[in-house]
Every structure is written in structure tokens, then in C-alpha cells.
Wavefront OBJ file of the C-alpha trace (Angstrom):
o trace
v 71.331 84.814 134.217
v 72.082 83.126 137.035
v 71.345 84.846 140.977
v 73.402 83.495 143.698
v 72.459 84.441 147.501
v 75.291 84.203 150.160
v 74.334 84.528 153.654
v 77.782 85.024 155.912
v 78.128 86.093 159.893
v 78.423 89.829 159.975
v 81.994 90.759 159.881
v 83.248 90.154 156.464
v 85.240 92.728 155.035
v 84.387 94.594 151.483
v 87.674 93.073 150.066
v 86.651 89.326 151.163
v 82.875 89.894 149.566
v 85.066 91.155 146.444
v 87.410 87.979 146.714
v 84.098 85.715 147.085
v 82.257 87.431 144.405
v 85.275 86.873 141.795
v 85.595 83.470 142.866
v 81.908 82.202 142.510
v 81.584 84.224 139.251
v 84.467 82.353 138.021
v 83.116 79.031 138.905
v 79.736 79.613 137.446
v 81.548 80.940 134.277
v 83.840 77.588 133.674
v 81.425 75.003 134.925
v 78.202 76.470 133.023
v 79.593 78.517 130.377
v 77.916 81.489 131.382
v 79.610 84.847 130.837
v 80.608 86.717 133.986
v 78.495 89.644 133.214
v 75.270 87.358 133.536
v 75.990 86.367 137.075
v 74.682 88.176 140.097
v 75.544 87.787 143.371
v 73.939 89.231 146.750
v 75.522 88.929 150.333
v 73.428 89.170 153.098
v 75.239 89.824 156.519
v 73.617 87.785 159.305
v 74.189 88.638 162.941
v 75.024 85.294 164.595
v 72.238 85.715 167.215
v 69.807 85.003 164.011
v 71.755 82.085 163.044
v 70.829 78.801 164.286
v 72.598 75.133 162.897
v 71.436 72.241 164.430
v 68.995 74.137 166.754
v 71.831 75.663 168.661
v 72.193 79.374 168.072
v 75.201 80.608 166.327
v 75.959 83.059 169.077
v 76.133 80.443 171.738
v 79.093 78.271 170.107
l 1 2 3 4 5 6 7 8 9 10 11 12 13 14 15 16 17 18 19 20 21 22 23 24 25 26 27 28 29 30 31 32 33 34 35 36 37 38 39 40 41 42 43 44 45 46 47 48 49 50 51 52 53 54 55 56 57 58 59 60 61
């Protein structure tokens, strides 16, 4: 049973997350031969003030 954690900047709509969940689930199913019902996806909304890339806060760029 795959569990996929997806961290995104806060602000994505429920529809965007739903579309992404379907795409991720399909990719796992087609690639690994795992039934859709076995895949769990967890979305984490992260404020840019809590995210850094290369030592630079996302809120500063």
C-alpha cells in the first residue's frame, strides 16, 4: 500500500488537489500495477514562511 506525502505552498484549491491525487494514483497504478484503492495520498499545506530552498525562505522570493 503506497503512501504518498505531498507538501505544497498553501493556496491550492480542493479541485487542484483532487486532480493531482487522481494523476498520482494513476501513475502509481500504471507503473507499479497497484490497484487505485491501495494508494493513500496526504496533502500538507505549508506557508511560504515555513519553507526554504537553498537557504532562502520562499516568502522572500
